[in-house]
N, C-alpha and C positions, 0 to 999 in steps of 0.2 A: 180386800181380802178375797182370796180364791174360794169358792165352794169345792170341798172334797171331791165332788163328782167331776170337777174340771181339771183334776190332776192325772196326768198320764205318765205311765213308767218311764218312756223316753225323754221327759221333760228334764231340764237341768235346774239345780236350786236356783240359779240366776234368773231362769224364766218365770220362776214363781215368787221373785222377790226377795230371795235370800242372799244377804250380802255375805261378805268375809266373816264380819262378827257374827251375824246371824248363824253362819255355817258352825263356827266354833262352839257358840252356844247349843246348837242343835246336837252336836257331837257329844258335848258335855251331857245333854238330857238323855241321849240315847246310851251311853254307858251307865247313867244312873239307872234308867228304866230296866235295862237289860242285864245289869251288874256284869259289864264285860269291860275290857280296855281297849280302846280303838287306836291302832297304830297310825296316827295322824298327826303330823307336825305343820300347824298352819303357816309357819315360816318358809316351809320346803314342801308344798303339797304335792308338787311332781314326782318326790321321791318316796311318798307314801305307798303302801300295798293296798290301801283303803281307798278304793275308786268312788270318786265323788262326782262323777261325769253326769249321772243322770239318777233320778229317783230309784229307778230299777236296780241300778248297780248299787246305790247305797242300801237297799233293802236286801239285796243280795249277800254283800259283805256284811251284814249284821246278822243275816241268818247263818253264814258260815261262822262267824265269831261265836254265835250262840252254841252252834252244834259242836265247836271244838271244846267248847267250856264244859259240856255235858259229858 
């Protein structure tokens, strides 16, 4: 398990050990924690407007969805 201090914004989910199932579970957790709907289809991730390429991209996308909700 990684220590939070080891995480970098440019790291991909795969680099920190998150597989496709873990990614889907993480998206569900994000939706619940922030009361938002994440536009992500695990069957066609390349067609999503939700950028999952890096931790920084995920954070930015969540911030945008939260701001749009407000």
